[in-house]
N, CA, C, O and the ligand as a Tripos MOL2 file, in Angstrom:
@<TRIPOS>MOLECULE
protein
  305   303    77     0     0
PROTEIN
NO_CHARGES

@<TRIPOS>ATOM
      1 N         -28.0370  -17.0550    1.5730 N.3       1 MET1
      2 CA        -27.8230  -15.7000    1.0750 C.3       1 MET1
      3 C         -27.4050  -15.7290   -0.3920 C.2       1 MET1
      4 O         -26.4680  -16.4380   -0.7610 O.2       1 MET1
      5 N         -28.0790  -14.9820   -1.2020 N.am      2 ASN2
      6 CA        -27.7190  -14.8870   -2.6140 C.3       2 ASN2
      7 C         -26.6430  -13.8220   -2.8360 C.2       2 ASN2
      8 O         -26.6890  -12.7290   -2.2730 O.2       2 ASN2
      9 N         -25.7080  -14.1740   -3.6520 N.am      3 ILE3
     10 CA        -24.6630  -13.2070   -3.9850 C.3       3 ILE3
     11 C         -25.0850  -12.4340   -5.2300 C.2       3 ILE3
     12 O         -25.3760  -13.0170   -6.2750 O.2       3 ILE3
     13 N         -25.1110  -11.1280   -5.0990 N.am      4 ASP4
     14 CA        -25.4030  -10.2780   -6.2430 C.3       4 ASP4
     15 C         -24.1570  -10.2360   -7.1310 C.2       4 ASP4
     16 O         -23.1410   -9.6390   -6.7760 O.2       4 ASP4
     17 N         -24.2600  -10.8700   -8.2680 N.am      5 LEU5
     18 CA        -23.0840  -11.0000   -9.1360 C.3       5 LEU5
     19 C         -22.5620   -9.6510   -9.6290 C.2       5 LEU5
     20 O         -21.3570   -9.4570   -9.7890 O.2       5 LEU5
     21 N         -23.4810   -8.7350   -9.8630 N.am      6 LYS6
     22 CA        -23.0580   -7.4040  -10.3160 C.3       6 LYS6
     23 C         -22.2400   -6.7110   -9.2410 C.2       6 LYS6
     24 O         -21.2040   -6.1040   -9.5140 O.2       6 LYS6
     25 N         -22.7320   -6.8140   -8.0080 N.am      7 GLN7
     26 CA        -22.0300   -6.2050   -6.8790 C.3       7 GLN7
     27 C         -20.6580   -6.8500   -6.6990 C.2       7 GLN7
     28 O         -19.6560   -6.1810   -6.4470 O.2       7 GLN7
     29 N         -20.6550   -8.1570   -6.8350 N.am      8 PHE8
     30 CA        -19.4250   -8.9160   -6.6680 C.3       8 PHE8
     31 C         -18.3900   -8.4840   -7.7020 C.2       8 PHE8
     32 O         -17.2160   -8.3080   -7.3780 O.2       8 PHE8
     33 N         -18.8310   -8.3150   -8.9400 N.am      9 ALA9
     34 CA        -17.9340   -7.8940  -10.0160 C.3       9 ALA9
     35 C         -17.4070   -6.4890   -9.7560 C.2       9 ALA9
     36 O         -16.2360   -6.2040  -10.0070 O.2       9 ALA9
     37 N         -18.2700   -5.6130   -9.2540 N.am     10 ALA10
     38 CA        -17.8650   -4.2420   -8.9630 C.3      10 ALA10
     39 C         -16.8140   -4.2390   -7.8600 C.2      10 ALA10
     40 O         -15.8530   -3.4710   -7.9040 O.2      10 ALA10
     41 N         -17.0050   -5.0920   -6.8890 N.am     11 LEU11
     42 CA        -16.0760   -5.2050   -5.7620 C.3      11 LEU11
     43 C         -14.7120   -5.6890   -6.2490 C.2      11 LEU11
     44 O         -13.6720   -5.1630   -5.8540 O.2      11 LEU11
     45 N         -14.7410   -6.6890   -7.1070 N.am     12 GLN12
     46 CA        -13.5020   -7.2240   -7.6690 C.3      12 GLN12
     47 C         -12.7560   -6.1570   -8.4510 C.2      12 GLN12
     48 O         -11.5350   -6.0270   -8.3560 O.2      12 GLN12
     49 N         -13.5190   -5.3960   -9.2270 N.am     13 LYS13
     50 CA        -12.9320   -4.3480  -10.0470 C.3      13 LYS13
     51 C         -12.2970   -3.2910   -9.1530 C.2      13 LYS13
     52 O         -11.1980   -2.8140   -9.4360 O.2      13 LYS13
     53 N         -12.9760   -2.9300   -8.0890 N.am     14 ALA14
     54 CA        -12.4790   -1.9000   -7.1740 C.3      14 ALA14
     55 C         -11.1690   -2.3390   -6.5300 C.2      14 ALA14
     56 O         -10.2310   -1.5480   -6.4280 O.2      14 ALA14
     57 N         -11.1010   -3.5860   -6.0980 N.am     15 SER15
     58 CA         -9.8910   -4.0360   -5.4320 C.3      15 SER15
     59 C          -8.7460   -4.1610   -6.4320 C.2      15 SER15
     60 O          -7.5800   -3.9940   -6.0750 O.2      15 SER15
     61 N          -9.0830   -4.4530   -7.6770 N.am     16 LYS16
     62 CA         -8.0700   -4.5210   -8.7130 C.3      16 LYS16
     63 C          -7.4870   -3.1390   -8.9610 C.2      16 LYS16
     64 O          -6.2800   -2.9850   -9.1480 O.2      16 LYS16
     65 N          -8.3700   -2.1260   -8.9590 N.am     17 ASN17
     66 CA         -7.9230   -0.7540   -9.1640 C.3      17 ASN17
     67 C          -7.0050   -0.2860   -8.0510 C.2      17 ASN17
     68 O          -5.9700    0.3280   -8.3130 O.2      17 ASN17
     69 N          -7.3730   -0.5680   -6.8210 N.am     18 SER18
     70 CA         -6.5640   -0.0990   -5.7090 C.3      18 SER18
     71 C          -5.2360   -0.8600   -5.6740 C.2      18 SER18
     72 O          -4.2190   -0.3310   -5.2260 O.2      18 SER18
     73 N          -5.2570   -2.0930   -6.1450 N.am     19 PHE19
     74 CA         -4.0290   -2.8810   -6.2440 C.3      19 PHE19
     75 C          -3.0750   -2.2210   -7.2250 C.2      19 PHE19
     76 O          -1.8830   -2.0870   -6.9510 O.2      19 PHE19
     77 N          -3.6140   -1.8050   -8.3860 N.am     20 ALA20
     78 CA         -2.7960   -1.1380   -9.3970 C.3      20 ALA20
     79 C          -2.2810    0.1970   -8.8800 C.2      20 ALA20
     80 O          -1.1500    0.5910   -9.1640 O.2      20 ALA20
     81 N          -3.1210    0.8860   -8.1180 N.am     21 LYS21
     82 CA         -2.7410    2.1740   -7.5520 C.3      21 LYS21
     83 C          -1.5990    1.9970   -6.5510 C.2      21 LYS21
     84 O          -0.6440    2.7740   -6.5320 O.2      21 LYS21
     85 N          -1.7190    0.9610   -5.7210 N.am     22 GLN22
     86 CA         -0.6820    0.6810   -4.7280 C.3      22 GLN22
     87 C           0.6410    0.3870   -5.4120 C.2      22 GLN22
     88 O           1.6980    0.8450   -4.9800 O.2      22 GLN22
     89 N           0.5630   -0.3840   -6.4860 N.am     23 LYS23
     90 CA          1.7620   -0.7640   -7.2060 C.3      23 LYS23
     91 C           2.4520    0.4700   -7.7880 C.2      23 LYS23
     92 O           3.6790    0.5630   -7.8120 O.2      23 LYS23
     93 N           1.6290    1.4150   -8.2560 N.am     24 GLN24
     94 CA          2.1470    2.6690   -8.7920 C.3      24 GLN24
     95 C           2.8690    3.4520   -7.7000 C.2      24 GLN24
     96 O           3.9620    3.9750   -7.9160 O.2      24 GLN24
     97 N           2.2520    3.5250   -6.5390 N.am     25 ILE25
     98 CA          2.8430    4.2340   -5.3970 C.3      25 ILE25
     99 C           4.1810    3.6060   -5.0330 C.2      25 ILE25
    100 O           5.1690    4.3070   -4.8140 O.2      25 ILE25
    101 N           4.2040    2.2770   -4.9710 N.am     26 VAL26
    102 CA          5.4190    1.5550   -4.6160 C.3      26 VAL26
    103 C           6.5440    1.8780   -5.5960 C.2      26 VAL26
    104 O           7.6790    2.1450   -5.2010 O.2      26 VAL26
    105 N           6.1990    1.8480   -6.8820 N.am     27 LYS27
    106 CA          7.2020    2.1360   -7.9130 C.3      27 LYS27
    107 C           7.7900    3.5210   -7.7290 C.2      27 LYS27
    108 O           9.0040    3.7080   -7.8200 O.2      27 LYS27
    109 N           6.9220    4.4970   -7.4690 N.am     28 LYS28
    110 CA          7.3770    5.8830   -7.3130 C.3      28 LYS28
    111 C           8.2800    6.0250   -6.0960 C.2      28 LYS28
    112 O           9.3410    6.6450   -6.1770 O.2      28 LYS28
    113 N           7.8710    5.4630   -4.9870 N.am     29 VAL29
    114 CA          8.6590    5.6020   -3.7570 C.3      29 VAL29
    115 C          10.0260    4.9450   -3.9270 C.2      29 VAL29
    116 O          11.0440    5.5000   -3.5120 O.2      29 VAL29
    117 N          10.0440    3.7570   -4.5420 N.am     30 ILE30
    118 CA         11.3040    3.0530   -4.7630 C.3      30 ILE30
    119 C          12.2030    3.8650   -5.7040 C.2      30 ILE30
    120 O          13.4270    3.8500   -5.5720 O.2      30 ILE30
    121 N          11.5810    4.5730   -6.6530 N.am     31 ALA31
    122 CA         12.3420    5.3990   -7.5940 C.3      31 ALA31
    123 C          12.8210    6.6960   -6.9540 C.2      31 ALA31
    124 O          13.5180    7.4870   -7.5900 O.2      31 ALA31
    125 N          12.4490    6.9130   -5.7010 N.am     32 GLY32
    126 CA         12.9280    8.0840   -4.9860 C.3      32 GLY32
    127 C          12.0380    9.3100   -5.1200 C.2      32 GLY32
    128 O          12.4170   10.4060   -4.7080 O.2      32 GLY32
    129 N          10.8580    9.1250   -5.6970 N.am     33 GLN33
    130 CA          9.9380   10.2540   -5.8210 C.3      33 GLN33
    131 C           9.1510   10.4320   -4.5340 C.2      33 GLN33
    132 O           8.9030    9.4770   -3.7970 O.2      33 GLN33
    133 N           8.7630   11.6820   -4.2790 N.am     34 GLU34
    134 CA          7.9780   11.9310   -3.0890 C.3      34 GLU34
    135 C           6.5040   11.6350   -3.3670 C.2      34 GLU34
    136 O           5.9070   12.1840   -4.2930 O.2      34 GLU34
    137 N           5.9430   10.7690   -2.5580 N.am     35 VAL35
    138 CA          4.5260   10.4330   -2.6800 C.3      35 VAL35
    139 C           3.8890   10.6870   -1.3230 C.2      35 VAL35
    140 O           4.4090   10.2570   -0.2940 O.2      35 VAL35
    141 N           2.7600   11.3890   -1.3240 N.am     36 LEU36
    142 CA          2.0960   11.6820   -0.0610 C.3      36 LEU36
    143 C           1.0160   10.6500    0.2300 C.2      36 LEU36
    144 O           0.3520   10.1480   -0.6770 O.2      36 LEU36
    145 N           0.8580   10.3510    1.4940 N.am     37 CYS37
    146 CA         -0.2050    9.4430    1.9150 C.3      37 CYS37
    147 C          -1.5440   10.0560    1.5480 C.2      37 CYS37
    148 O          -1.8110   11.2090    1.8890 O.2      37 CYS37
    149 N          -2.4010    9.2920    0.8480 N.am     38 PRO38
    150 CA         -3.7050    9.8450    0.4530 C.3      38 PRO38
    151 C          -4.5810   10.2040    1.6530 C.2      38 PRO38
    152 O          -5.4920   11.0230    1.5320 O.2      38 PRO38
    153 N          -4.3160    9.6040    2.7910 N.am     39 THR39
    154 CA         -5.1440    9.8380    3.9780 C.3      39 THR39
    155 C          -4.6500   11.0140    4.8160 C.2      39 THR39
    156 O          -5.4280   11.9090    5.1450 O.2      39 THR39
    157 N          -3.3480   11.0180    5.1670 N.am     40 CYS40
    158 CA         -2.8540   12.0550    6.0880 C.3      40 CYS40
    159 C          -1.9130   13.0530    5.4180 C.2      40 CYS40
    160 O          -1.4530   14.0000    6.0570 O.2      40 CYS40
    161 N          -1.6240   12.8420    4.1250 N.am     41 GLN41
    162 CA         -0.7800   13.7690    3.3640 C.3      41 GLN41
    163 C           0.6480   13.8580    3.8940 C.2      41 GLN41
    164 O           1.3370   14.8470    3.6460 O.2      41 GLN41
    165 N           1.0960   12.8460    4.6160 N.am     42 GLN42
    166 CA          2.4880   12.7820    5.0440 C.3      42 GLN42
    167 C           3.2670   12.0180    3.9860 C.2      42 GLN42
    168 O           2.7150   11.1300    3.3360 O.2      42 GLN42
    169 N           4.5530   12.3500    3.8000 N.am     43 PRO43
    170 CA          5.3280   11.6220    2.7970 C.3      43 PRO43
    171 C           5.4560   10.1390    3.1450 C.2      43 PRO43
    172 O           5.6390    9.7680    4.3050 O.2      43 PRO43
    173 N           5.3570    9.3090    2.1200 N.am     44 LEU44
    174 CA          5.5110    7.8790    2.3200 C.3      44 LEU44
    175 C           6.9890    7.5280    2.2590 C.2      44 LEU44
    176 O           7.7630    8.1870    1.5650 O.2      44 LEU44
    177 N           7.3750    6.4940    2.9840 N.am     45 TYR45
    178 CA          8.7640    6.0770    2.9530 C.3      45 TYR45
    179 C           8.8520    4.5630    2.8710 C.2      45 TYR45
    180 O           7.9130    3.8390    3.2010 O.2      45 TYR45
    181 N          10.0080    4.1130    2.4200 N.am     46 LEU46
    182 CA         10.2430    2.6800    2.2460 C.3      46 LEU46
    183 C          10.8790    2.1110    3.5030 C.2      46 LEU46
    184 O          11.9110    2.6000    3.9650 O.2      46 LEU46
    185 N          10.2700    1.0980    4.0410 N.am     47 LEU47
    186 CA         10.8300    0.4130    5.2040 C.3      47 LEU47
    187 C          11.3880   -0.9210    4.7120 C.2      47 LEU47
    188 O          10.6350   -1.8150    4.3250 O.2      47 LEU47
    189 N          12.7020   -1.0430    4.7310 N.am     48 THR48
    190 CA         13.3280   -2.2650    4.2190 C.3      48 THR48
    191 C          13.2230   -3.3820    5.2540 C.2      48 THR48
    192 O          13.0100   -3.1070    6.4350 O.2      48 THR48
    193 N          13.3700   -4.6390    4.8270 N.am     49 PRO49
    194 CA         13.3230   -5.7530    5.7840 C.3      49 PRO49
    195 C          14.3560   -5.6090    6.8970 C.2      49 PRO49
    196 O          14.1010   -5.9920    8.0390 O.2      49 PRO49
    197 N          15.5370   -5.0520    6.5600 N.am     50 GLU50
    198 CA         16.5770   -4.8550    7.5730 C.3      50 GLU50
    199 C          16.1060   -3.8680    8.6370 C.2      50 GLU50
    200 O          16.3120   -4.0660    9.8340 O.2      50 GLU50
    201 N          15.4680   -2.7970    8.1600 N.am     51 GLN51
    202 CA         14.9740   -1.7860    9.0920 C.3      51 GLN51
    203 C          13.8140   -2.3110    9.9170 C.2      51 GLN51
    204 O          13.6890   -1.9970   11.1010 O.2      51 GLN51
    205 N          12.9610   -3.1190    9.2800 N.am     52 SER52
    206 CA         11.7590   -3.5610    9.9710 C.3      52 SER52
    207 C          12.0620   -4.5740   11.0700 C.2      52 SER52
    208 O          11.3230   -4.6570   12.0510 O.2      52 SER52
    209 N          13.1440   -5.3470   10.9190 N.am     53 THR53
    210 CA         13.4660   -6.3110   11.9760 C.3      53 THR53
    211 C          13.9510   -5.5940   13.2190 C.2      53 THR53
    212 O          13.7130   -6.0550   14.3350 O.2      53 THR53
    213 N          14.6430   -4.4510   13.0330 N.am     54 SER54
    214 CA         15.1260   -3.7070   14.1950 C.3      54 SER54
    215 C          14.0270   -2.8140   14.7640 C.2      54 SER54
    216 O          14.0500   -2.4680   15.9450 O.2      54 SER54
    217 N          13.0750   -2.4490   13.9280 N.am     55 ALA55
    218 CA         11.9510   -1.6490   14.4160 C.3      55 ALA55
    219 C          11.0000   -2.5540   15.2070 C.2      55 ALA55
    220 O          11.1570   -3.7750   15.2180 O.2      55 ALA55
    221 N          10.0390   -1.9540   15.8490 N.am     56 SER56
    222 CA          9.1750   -2.7150   16.7510 C.3      56 SER56
    223 C           8.1340   -3.5480   16.0070 C.2      56 SER56
    224 O           6.9450   -3.2270   16.0020 O.2      56 SER56
    225 N           8.6010   -4.6130   15.3850 N.am     57 GLY57
    226 CA          7.6920   -5.5590   14.7550 C.3      57 GLY57
    227 C           6.9410   -5.0360   13.5500 C.2      57 GLY57
    228 O           5.9270   -5.6120   13.1550 O.2      57 GLY57
    229 N           7.4200   -3.9540   12.9600 N.am     58 GLU58
    230 CA          6.7420   -3.4390   11.7850 C.3      58 GLU58
    231 C           7.1130   -4.2780   10.5780 C.2      58 GLU58
    232 O           8.2340   -4.7760   10.4740 O.2      58 GLU58
    233 N           6.1690   -4.4300    9.6710 N.am     59 ASN59
    234 CA          6.4470   -5.1430    8.4300 C.3      59 ASN59
    235 C           7.1750   -4.2240    7.4720 C.2      59 ASN59
    236 O           7.0050   -3.0060    7.5040 O.2      59 ASN59
    237 N           7.9820   -4.8190    6.6260 N.am     60 SER60
    238 CA          8.6260   -4.0070    5.6010 C.3      60 SER60
    239 C           7.5970   -3.6200    4.5560 C.2      60 SER60
    240 O           6.6090   -4.3220    4.3400 O.2      60 SER60
    241 N           7.8470   -2.5000    3.9170 N.am     61 GLY61
    242 CA          6.9080   -2.0490    2.9090 C.3      61 GLY61
    243 C           6.9310   -0.5490    2.7870 C.2      61 GLY61
    244 O           7.8610    0.1150    3.2430 O.2      61 GLY61
    245 N           5.8960   -0.0220    2.1660 N.am     62 ILE62
    246 CA          5.7470    1.4150    2.0240 C.3      62 ILE62
    247 C           4.7920    1.8840    3.0970 C.2      62 ILE62
    248 O           3.6680    1.3910    3.1970 O.2      62 ILE62
    249 N           5.2390    2.8420    3.9050 N.am     63 ARG63
    250 CA          4.3980    3.2980    5.0060 C.3      63 ARG63
    251 C           4.4280    4.8180    5.1210 C.2      63 ARG63
    252 O           5.3320    5.4820    4.6130 O.2      63 ARG63
    253 N           3.4220    5.3470    5.8000 N.am     64 CYS64
    254 CA          3.4970    6.7310    6.2310 C.3      64 CYS64
    255 C           3.6960    6.6830    7.7290 C.2      64 CYS64
    256 O           3.4620    5.6490    8.3540 O.2      64 CYS64
    257 N           4.1260    7.7930    8.3130 N.am     65 LYS65
    258 CA          4.4980    7.7290    9.7230 C.3      65 LYS65
    259 C           3.2940    7.5340   10.6370 C.2      65 LYS65
    260 O           3.4480    7.1060   11.7810 O.2      65 LYS65
    261 N           2.1030    7.8430   10.1440 N.am     66 ASN66
    262 CA          0.9070    7.6400   10.9610 C.3      66 ASN66
    263 C           0.3520    6.2270   10.8360 C.2      66 ASN66
    264 O          -0.4930    5.8090   11.6280 O.2      66 ASN66
    265 N           0.8330    5.4950    9.8350 N.am     67 GLY67
    266 CA          0.4190    4.0990    9.7030 C.3      67 GLY67
    267 C          -0.8640    3.8690    8.9120 C.2      67 GLY67
    268 O          -1.3070    2.7270    8.7910 O.2      67 GLY67
    269 N          -1.4740    4.9270    8.3700 N.am     68 CYS68
    270 CA         -2.7000    4.6850    7.5990 C.3      68 CYS68
    271 C          -2.3760    4.0840    6.2370 C.2      68 CYS68
    272 O          -3.2080    3.3950    5.6460 O.2      68 CYS68
    273 N          -1.1580    4.3460    5.7330 N.am     69 THR69
    274 CA         -0.7160    3.6470    4.5370 C.3      69 THR69
    275 C           0.3080    2.6130    4.9660 C.2      69 THR69
    276 O           1.3030    2.9390    5.6140 O.2      69 THR69
    277 N           0.0600    1.3740    4.6040 N.am     70 ASP70
    278 CA          0.9640    0.2830    4.9790 C.3      70 ASP70
    279 C           0.8770   -0.7630    3.8840 C.2      70 ASP70
    280 O           0.0690   -1.6900    3.9500 O.2      70 ASP70
    281 N           1.7310   -0.5980    2.8680 N.am     71 ILE71
    282 CA          1.6690   -1.4820    1.7080 C.3      71 ILE71
    283 C           2.7600   -2.5410    1.8220 C.2      71 ILE71
    284 O           3.9460   -2.2260    1.9200 O.2      71 ILE71
    285 N           2.3440   -3.7770    1.8060 N.am     72 GLN72
    286 CA          3.3100   -4.8780    1.8470 C.3      72 GLN72
    287 C           3.9890   -5.0170    0.4840 C.2      72 GLN72
    288 O           3.3760   -4.7690   -0.5540 O.2      72 GLN72
    289 N           5.2420   -5.4120    0.5020 N.am     73 LEU73
    290 CA          5.9740   -5.4710   -0.7660 C.3      73 LEU73
    291 C           6.0780   -6.8630   -1.3520 C.2      73 LEU73
    292 O           6.8060   -7.0560   -2.3260 O.2      73 LEU73
    293 N           5.3890   -7.8290   -0.8060 N.am     74 ASP74
    294 CA          5.5490   -9.2100   -1.2750 C.3      74 ASP74
    295 C           5.0250   -9.4250   -2.6860 C.2      74 ASP74
    296 O           5.3370  -10.4410   -3.3070 O.2      74 ASP74
    297 N           4.2330   -8.4870   -3.2070 N.am     75 PHE75
    298 CA          3.6910   -8.6780   -4.5590 C.3      75 PHE75
    299 C           4.5430   -8.0200   -5.6310 C.2      75 PHE75
    300 O           4.2670   -8.1690   -6.8210 O.2      75 PHE75
    301 N           5.5790   -7.2920   -5.2200 N.am     76 VAL76
    302 CA          6.3940   -6.5780   -6.2130 C.3      76 VAL76
    303 C           7.3400   -7.5500   -6.9170 C.2      76 VAL76
    304 O           8.1080   -7.1410   -7.7880 O.2      76 VAL76
    305 ZN         -1.0270    8.3510    6.3480 Zn       77 ZN77
@<TRIPOS>BOND
     1     1     2 1
     2     2     3 1
     3     3     4 2
     4     3     5 am
     5     5     6 1
     6     6     7 1
     7     7     8 2
     8     7     9 am
     9     9    10 1
    10    10    11 1
    11    11    12 2
    12    11    13 am
    13    13    14 1
    14    14    15 1
    15    15    16 2
    16    15    17 am
    17    17    18 1
    18    18    19 1
    19    19    20 2
    20    19    21 am
    21    21    22 1
    22    22    23 1
    23    23    24 2
    24    23    25 am
    25    25    26 1
    26    26    27 1
    27    27    28 2
    28    27    29 am
    29    29    30 1
    30    30    31 1
    31    31    32 2
    32    31    33 am
    33    33    34 1
    34    34    35 1
    35    35    36 2
    36    35    37 am
    37    37    38 1
    38    38    39 1
    39    39    40 2
    40    39    41 am
    41    41    42 1
    42    42    43 1
    43    43    44 2
    44    43    45 am
    45    45    46 1
    46    46    47 1
    47    47    48 2
    48    47    49 am
    49    49    50 1
    50    50    51 1
    51    51    52 2
    52    51    53 am
    53    53    54 1
    54    54    55 1
    55    55    56 2
    56    55    57 am
    57    57    58 1
    58    58    59 1
    59    59    60 2
    60    59    61 am
    61    61    62 1
    62    62    63 1
    63    63    64 2
    64    63    65 am
    65    65    66 1
    66    66    67 1
    67    67    68 2
    68    67    69 am
    69    69    70 1
    70    70    71 1
    71    71    72 2
    72    71    73 am
    73    73    74 1
    74    74    75 1
    75    75    76 2
    76    75    77 am
    77    77    78 1
    78    78    79 1
    79    79    80 2
    80    79    81 am
    81    81    82 1
    82    82    83 1
    83    83    84 2
    84    83    85 am
    85    85    86 1
    86    86    87 1
    87    87    88 2
    88    87    89 am
    89    89    90 1
    90    90    91 1
    91    91    92 2
    92    91    93 am
    93    93    94 1
    94    94    95 1
    95    95    96 2
    96    95    97 am
    97    97    98 1
    98    98    99 1
    99    99   100 2
   100    99   101 am
   101   101   102 1
   102   102   103 1
   103   103   104 2
   104   103   105 am
   105   105   106 1
   106   106   107 1
   107   107   108 2
   108   107   109 am
   109   109   110 1
   110   110   111 1
   111   111   112 2
   112   111   113 am
   113   113   114 1
   114   114   115 1
   115   115   116 2
   116   115   117 am
   117   117   118 1
   118   118   119 1
   119   119   120 2
   120   119   121 am
   121   121   122 1
   122   122   123 1
   123   123   124 2
   124   123   125 am
   125   125   126 1
   126   126   127 1
   127   127   128 2
   128   127   129 am
   129   129   130 1
   130   130   131 1
   131   131   132 2
   132   131   133 am
   133   133   134 1
   134   134   135 1
   135   135   136 2
   136   135   137 am
   137   137   138 1
   138   138   139 1
   139   139   140 2
   140   139   141 am
   141   141   142 1
   142   142   143 1
   143   143   144 2
   144   143   145 am
   145   145   146 1
   146   146   147 1
   147   147   148 2
   148   147   149 am
   149   149   150 1
   150   150   151 1
   151   151   152 2
   152   151   153 am
   153   153   154 1
   154   154   155 1
   155   155   156 2
   156   155   157 am
   157   157   158 1
   158   158   159 1
   159   159   160 2
   160   159   161 am
   161   161   162 1
   162   162   163 1
   163   163   164 2
   164   163   165 am
   165   165   166 1
   166   166   167 1
   167   167   168 2
   168   167   169 am
   169   169   170 1
   170   170   171 1
   171   171   172 2
   172   171   173 am
   173   173   174 1
   174   174   175 1
   175   175   176 2
   176   175   177 am
   177   177   178 1
   178   178   179 1
   179   179   180 2
   180   179   181 am
   181   181   182 1
   182   182   183 1
   183   183   184 2
   184   183   185 am
   185   185   186 1
   186   186   187 1
   187   187   188 2
   188   187   189 am
   189   189   190 1
   190   190   191 1
   191   191   192 2
   192   191   193 am
   193   193   194 1
   194   194   195 1
   195   195   196 2
   196   195   197 am
   197   197   198 1
   198   198   199 1
   199   199   200 2
   200   199   201 am
   201   201   202 1
   202   202   203 1
   203   203   204 2
   204   203   205 am
   205   205   206 1
   206   206   207 1
   207   207   208 2
   208   207   209 am
   209   209   210 1
   210   210   211 1
   211   211   212 2
   212   211   213 am
   213   213   214 1
   214   214   215 1
   215   215   216 2
   216   215   217 am
   217   217   218 1
   218   218   219 1
   219   219   220 2
   220   219   221 am
   221   221   222 1
   222   222   223 1
   223   223   224 2
   224   223   225 am
   225   225   226 1
   226   226   227 1
   227   227   228 2
   228   227   229 am
   229   229   230 1
   230   230   231 1
   231   231   232 2
   232   231   233 am
   233   233   234 1
   234   234   235 1
   235   235   236 2
   236   235   237 am
   237   237   238 1
   238   238   239 1
   239   239   240 2
   240   239   241 am
   241   241   242 1
   242   242   243 1
   243   243   244 2
   244   243   245 am
   245   245   246 1
   246   246   247 1
   247   247   248 2
   248   247   249 am
   249   249   250 1
   250   250   251 1
   251   251   252 2
   252   251   253 am
   253   253   254 1
   254   254   255 1
   255   255   256 2
   256   255   257 am
   257   257   258 1
   258   258   259 1
   259   259   260 2
   260   259   261 am
   261   261   262 1
   262   262   263 1
   263   263   264 2
   264   263   265 am
   265   265   266 1
   266   266   267 1
   267   267   268 2
   268   267   269 am
   269   269   270 1
   270   270   271 1
   271   271   272 2
   272   271   273 am
   273   273   274 1
   274   274   275 1
   275   275   276 2
   276   275   277 am
   277   277   278 1
   278   278   279 1
   279   279   280 2
   280   279   281 am
   281   281   282 1
   282   282   283 1
   283   283   284 2
   284   283   285 am
   285   285   286 1
   286   286   287 1
   287   287   288 2
   288   287   289 am
   289   289   290 1
   290   290   291 1
   291   291   292 2
   292   291   293 am
   293   293   294 1
   294   294   295 1
   295   295   296 2
   296   295   297 am
   297   297   298 1
   298   298   299 1
   299   299   300 2
   300   299   301 am
   301   301   302 1
   302   302   303 1
   303   303   304 2
@<TRIPOS>SUBSTRUCTURE
     1 MET1         2 RESIDUE 1 A MET
     2 ASN2         6 RESIDUE 1 A ASN
     3 ILE3        10 RESIDUE 1 A ILE
     4 ASP4        14 RESIDUE 1 A ASP
     5 LEU5        18 RESIDUE 1 A LEU
     6 LYS6        22 RESIDUE 1 A LYS
     7 GLN7        26 RESIDUE 1 A GLN
     8 PHE8        30 RESIDUE 1 A PHE
     9 ALA9        34 RESIDUE 1 A ALA
    10 ALA10       38 RESIDUE 1 A ALA
    11 LEU11       42 RESIDUE 1 A LEU
    12 GLN12       46 RESIDUE 1 A GLN
    13 LYS13       50 RESIDUE 1 A LYS
    14 ALA14       54 RESIDUE 1 A ALA
    15 SER15       58 RESIDUE 1 A SER
    16 LYS16       62 RESIDUE 1 A LYS
    17 ASN17       66 RESIDUE 1 A ASN
    18 SER18       70 RESIDUE 1 A SER
    19 PHE19       74 RESIDUE 1 A PHE
    20 ALA20       78 RESIDUE 1 A ALA
    21 LYS21       82 RESIDUE 1 A LYS
    22 GLN22       86 RESIDUE 1 A GLN
    23 LYS23       90 RESIDUE 1 A LYS
    24 GLN24       94 RESIDUE 1 A GLN
    25 ILE25       98 RESIDUE 1 A ILE
    26 VAL26      102 RESIDUE 1 A VAL
    27 LYS27      106 RESIDUE 1 A LYS
    28 LYS28      110 RESIDUE 1 A LYS
    29 VAL29      114 RESIDUE 1 A VAL
    30 ILE30      118 RESIDUE 1 A ILE
    31 ALA31      122 RESIDUE 1 A ALA
    32 GLY32      126 RESIDUE 1 A GLY
    33 GLN33      130 RESIDUE 1 A GLN
    34 GLU34      134 RESIDUE 1 A GLU
    35 VAL35      138 RESIDUE 1 A VAL
    36 LEU36      142 RESIDUE 1 A LEU
    37 CYS37      146 RESIDUE 1 A CYS
    38 PRO38      150 RESIDUE 1 A PRO
    39 THR39      154 RESIDUE 1 A THR
    40 CYS40      158 RESIDUE 1 A CYS
    41 GLN41      162 RESIDUE 1 A GLN
    42 GLN42      166 RESIDUE 1 A GLN
    43 PRO43      170 RESIDUE 1 A PRO
    44 LEU44      174 RESIDUE 1 A LEU
    45 TYR45      178 RESIDUE 1 A TYR
    46 LEU46      182 RESIDUE 1 A LEU
    47 LEU47      186 RESIDUE 1 A LEU
    48 THR48      190 RESIDUE 1 A THR
    49 PRO49      194 RESIDUE 1 A PRO
    50 GLU50      198 RESIDUE 1 A GLU
    51 GLN51      202 RESIDUE 1 A GLN
    52 SER52      206 RESIDUE 1 A SER
    53 THR53      210 RESIDUE 1 A THR
    54 SER54      214 RESIDUE 1 A SER
    55 ALA55      218 RESIDUE 1 A ALA
    56 SER56      222 RESIDUE 1 A SER
    57 GLY57      226 RESIDUE 1 A GLY
    58 GLU58      230 RESIDUE 1 A GLU
    59 ASN59      234 RESIDUE 1 A ASN
    60 SER60      238 RESIDUE 1 A SER
    61 GLY61      242 RESIDUE 1 A GLY
    62 ILE62      246 RESIDUE 1 A ILE
    63 ARG63      250 RESIDUE 1 A ARG
    64 CYS64      254 RESIDUE 1 A CYS
    65 LYS65      258 RESIDUE 1 A LYS
    66 ASN66      262 RESIDUE 1 A ASN
    67 GLY67      266 RESIDUE 1 A GLY
    68 CYS68      270 RESIDUE 1 A CYS
    69 THR69      274 RESIDUE 1 A THR
    70 ASP70      278 RESIDUE 1 A ASP
    71 ILE71      282 RESIDUE 1 A ILE
    72 GLN72      286 RESIDUE 1 A GLN
    73 LEU73      290 RESIDUE 1 A LEU
    74 ASP74      294 RESIDUE 1 A ASP
    75 PHE75      298 RESIDUE 1 A PHE
    76 VAL76      302 RESIDUE 1 A VAL
    77 ZN77       305 GROUP 0 **** ****
């Protein structure tokens, strides 16, 4: 299978953009600003490692209550 280099570059660019977008969301939520989930429009909240260990196996990070947004914080 041949890899279309143009497609590959576009894919890389797209994931880079969403990475930057996620980082922006994380910054806002940590700063206490209200950010809505782009998918379900529910407010996002910060789940700390302390909270996540007591919760049912959820990872710490930025989440919405429906779970469509689930950003891990290991890159911050
Ligand atoms: Zn959501």
